[in-house]
C-alpha positions in Angstrom: -0.3 130.7 24.6 -2.4 128.6 22.3 0.3 125.9 22.2 0.4 125.7 26.0 -3.4 125.3 26.1 -3.3 122.6 23.4 -0.7 120.8 25.4 -2.7 121.1 28.6 -5.8 119.7 26.9 -3.8 116.8 25.4 -2.3 116.0 28.8 -5.8 116.1 30.4 -7.1 113.8 27.7 -4.3 111.3 28.3 -5.0 111.4 32.1 -8.7 110.9 31.6 -8.2 108.1 29.1 -5.7 106.4 31.5 -8.2 106.8 34.3 -11.0 105.3 32.3 -8.8 102.4 31.2 -7.8 101.7 34.8 -11.4 102.0 36.0 -12.5 99.5 33.2 -9.8 97.1 34.2 -10.7 97.3 37.9 -14.4 97.0 37.1 -13.7 93.9 35.0 -11.7 92.3 37.7 -14.2 93.2 40.4 -17.4 92.3 38.5 -17.2 88.6 39.4 -17.2 89.6 43.1 -20.4 91.5 42.9 -22.6 88.5 43.0 -20.2 86.1 44.8 -20.9 85.1 48.4 -18.1 83.3 50.4 -19.3 80.1 52.0 -22.8 80.4 50.5 -25.3 78.2 52.3 -23.2 77.9 55.4 -25.7 79.6 57.7 -28.5 77.3 56.6 -26.2 74.3 57.0 -25.2 75.2 60.5 -28.9 75.7 61.4 -29.6 72.2 60.2 -26.7 70.7 62.2 -27.8 72.6 65.4 -31.2 70.8 65.3 -29.4 67.5 66.2 -28.4 68.8 69.7 -30.3 69.8 72.8 -29.4 72.5 75.3 -28.4 69.9 77.8 -26.0 68.0 75.4 -22.3 68.7 74.9 -20.6 68.5 71.6 -16.8 67.8 71.3 -15.2 69.0 68.0 -12.1 67.8 66.2 -9.0 70.0 66.1 -10.2 73.5 64.9 -8.2 73.4 61.7 -10.5 70.6 60.5 -14.1 71.6 61.1 -13.7 75.2 62.2 -16.8 76.3 60.4 -19.2 74.7 62.9 -18.2 75.0 66.5 -18.1 78.8 67.0 -21.6 79.6 65.4 -23.1 76.5 67.1 -22.0 77.9 70.4 -22.5 81.6 69.9 -25.7 81.6 67.8 -27.4 78.4 68.7 -26.3 78.0 72.3 -24.8 74.6 71.9 -22.3 73.5 74.5 -19.2 73.1 72.4 -15.6 72.1 73.1 -12.8 72.0 70.5 -9.9 69.6 70.9 -6.5 71.1 70.8 -5.0 68.4 68.7 -6.1 65.6 66.4 -4.9 62.8 68.7 -5.9 63.8 72.3 -4.5 61.8 75.2 -6.9 58.8 75.5 -6.8 58.7 79.3 -7.6 62.4 79.8 -10.3 62.3 77.2 -12.0 59.3 78.9 -11.7 61.0 82.2 -13.4 64.1 80.8 -16.2 61.9 79.3 -16.8 60.1 82.6 -16.9 63.4 84.5 -19.5 64.8 82.0 -21.8 61.7 82.0 -23.8 63.0 84.9 -23.7 66.6 83.9 -25.0 66.4 80.3 -27.8 64.3 78.8 -25.6 63.1 75.9 -22.0 63.6 74.8 -21.5 63.9 71.0 -18.4 64.0 68.9 -18.1 65.8 65.5 -15.1 64.2 63.9 -13.3 62.6 60.9 -10.9 59.8 60.5 -8.1 62.3 61.5 -8.9 62.1 65.2 -8.0 59.0 67.2 -10.8 58.4 69.7 -9.5 55.1 71.0 -11.2 53.8 74.1 -14.4 55.7 73.5 -17.3 53.7 72.1 -19.4 55.7 69.7 -22.8 55.2 68.2 -22.9 56.6 64.7 -25.6 59.2 64.4 -25.1 60.7 61.0 -22.6 61.2 58.2 -22.7 64.8 56.9 -21.2 66.7 54.0 -21.2 70.4 52.9 -19.7 71.9 49.8 -19.4 75.6 48.9 -16.9 78.1 47.5 -14.5 80.7 48.9 -12.7 83.4 46.9 -9.1 82.4 46.4 -6.5 84.1 48.6 -3.6 84.7 46.2 -0.1 84.8 47.7 2.1 87.2 45.7 -0.4 87.5 42.9 -4.0 88.5 42.3 -6.6 85.8 43.2 -8.0 83.9 40.2 -11.5 83.2 41.4 -13.6 81.0 43.7 -12.2 77.8 45.1 -14.4 74.8 46.1 -14.3 73.7 49.7 -16.0 70.7 51.3 -16.6 69.3 54.8 -17.1 65.6 55.4 -17.6 64.5 59.0 -19.5 62.2 61.3 -21.7 62.9 64.3 -21.4 60.2 66.9 -22.8 59.8 70.4 -20.8 58.3 73.3 -22.2 55.1 74.7 -20.4 53.5 77.7 -19.5 49.9 77.2 -21.7 48.8 80.1 -24.7 50.2 78.2 -23.9 48.5 74.9 -26.6 45.9 74.0 -24.1 43.3 72.7 -24.6 39.5 73.3 -21.7 37.6 74.9 -20.7 35.8 71.8 -17.4 33.9 71.7 -16.4 35.6 68.4 -16.4 39.2 67.1 -16.3 39.6 63.3 -14.3 42.8 62.9 -15.5 44.5 59.7 -18.8 42.5 59.9 -21.1 42.7 62.8 -18.9 44.7 65.1 -20.4 48.2 64.7 -21.2 48.9 68.3 -18.3 47.3 70.1 -15.1 48.7 68.5 -13.3 52.0 69.1 -10.2 53.4 67.4 -10.8 51.4 64.2 -11.3 52.8 60.6 -14.2 51.9 58.4 -14.9 48.4 57.1 -12.9 47.1 54.1 -12.4 43.9 52.2 -14.9 41.3 51.2 -15.3 37.5 50.6 -13.1 35.5 53.0 -11.9 38.6 54.9 -13.8 41.7 56.0 -11.6 43.7 58.3 -10.8 47.1 59.7 -7.5 48.9 60.1 -6.6 49.9 63.6 -5.1 53.2 64.4 -2.2 53.6 66.8 -4.5 52.2 69.5 -7.8 50.4 69.2 -10.3 48.9 71.7 -12.9 46.1 71.5 -15.7 45.4 74.0 -15.6 41.6 74.7 -18.6 40.6 76.8 -17.8 37.0 76.0 -14.5 37.1 77.8 -13.9 34.3 80.3 -11.2 33.9 83.0 -8.2 32.0 81.7 -9.6 31.6 78.2 -7.5 31.8 75.0 -8.0 34.9 72.9 -7.2 34.5 69.3 -6.6 37.6 67.2 -6.7 37.2 63.4 -4.7 40.0 61.9 -2.5 41.0 59.0 0.1 43.7 58.2 0.0 43.9 54.4 1.8 46.8 52.7 3.4 47.8 56.0 7.1 48.8 55.5 9.6 46.1 56.6 11.5 48.7 58.6 8.4 49.6 60.7 7.3 46.3 62.2 3.8 45.9 63.6 4.5 45.1 67.2 1.1 44.8 68.9 0.7 45.1 72.6 -2.5 43.7 74.0 -4.2 44.5 77.3 -7.6 43.5 78.8 -9.0 46.3 81.0 -5.5 47.5 81.8 -4.0 44.0 82.4 -1.1 43.2 80.0 -1.7 40.1 77.9 1.5 40.1 75.9 3.1 41.4 72.7 3.2 39.9 69.2 4.7 40.9 65.9 2.1 40.8 63.2 3.5 40.1 59.7 2.3 39.5 56.2 -1.2 38.1 55.4 -3.9 37.1 57.9 -2.9 34.6 60.5 -3.8 33.9 64.1 -2.1 35.2 67.2 -3.0 33.9 70.7 -3.1 35.4 74.2 -4.3 34.1 77.5 -6.9 36.1 79.4 -6.2 36.7 83.1 -8.0 34.7 85.8 -9.9 36.2 87.4 -10.9 38.9 84.9 -10.2 42.5 85.9 -13.2 44.4 87.3 -15.4 46.4 85.1 -16.4 45.9 81.4 -13.9 43.6 79.6 -12.1 45.9 77.1 -9.4 44.6 74.8 -6.9 47.3 73.8 -4.4 46.9 71.0 -1.5 49.4 70.8 0.7 49.4 67.7 3.1 51.9 66.2 1.2 53.6 63.4 2.4 54.4 59.8 1.0 56.6 57.1 0.8 55.1 53.6 1.1 58.6 51.9 4.5 59.0 53.4 5.8 55.6 52.4 4.0 54.1 49.4 4.6 55.8 46.0 1.5 57.3 44.6 -0.6 56.8 47.7 -2.8 59.6 49.0 -3.9 57.7 52.1 -3.1 60.0 55.0 -4.6 57.7 57.7 -2.3 56.6 60.6 -2.6 52.9 60.3 -1.8 50.0 62.7 -2.8 46.5 61.6 -5.7 44.9 59.8 -7.9 42.9 62.2 -10.4 40.3 60.8 -11.7 38.4 63.9 -11.3 38.1 67.6 -12.3 34.8 69.2 -12.5 33.7 72.8 -12.1 29.9 73.5 -13.1 29.2 77.0 -13.1 26.0 79.0 -16.3 23.8 78.8 -17.8 23.6 82.3 -18.2 20.1 83.7 -20.8 18.6 86.0 -19.9 17.1 89.4 -20.1 13.6 87.7 -17.2 14.5 85.3 -19.2 14.9 82.1 -20.5 18.0 80.3 -23.6 19.6 81.9 -26.9 18.2 80.6 
């Protein structure tokens, strides 16, 4: 009888010890979570973003996988009119139709976006560049999570400005990558220096050309450096929907010429460049550039005819 009791006490001691060991291991693994907060500071950050918008504005967000943190709380908590795009590259014609329809309904139309979304044809006034960094506990797949992971958001807030409202002088030349901030759409940020400051186009890019003249020669200075030889940069140009022609851009910067229609199409003169895009990260060894690039554009110049006086000479 005494031996059975001794065995029982021994078994109980083993079970209690095992339970304490398991509890200790669990406590040690759980302790870092006690003070951890996923996405710490996100509420304050969203509050700060919400102050940029009024109740009679509408805010269009990039595809939800990109900036998903913002749109739902801005709509549900702060009452911001918000719309999420279903994909990174929305149909340009449909998006422009939506913006035109909303121009009279809302005071201002804003976009919250990154370089991942192609907004060709929409002219945007940059409002602010914003960033937010925080941590989220790792979600382990097939193993225990190791700890917090850092996450960051980098995006731009821009306001839609119709071309006819752009305060741009009718100059004969647009320095792309220089003084072009208000009259380009569908281009990436400025690059280069010295002799050439330029911007890469996306698959489509637009430029507002108030200096366009009927029958004038339009000269495009462009390059296609690093672009794979098996993916030629065939650029199709149009002015306000009227085809101007197609050129193949190759190598370093050189000039390509088009003739503008006479008379000019009605409405604001908008030059559109369409070109098959390529992604350096998929082609160039060691590249981490995931932008969908078209061609590098440096300048766009319009050479019009000099008006003459009735006497045959230049006007006085």
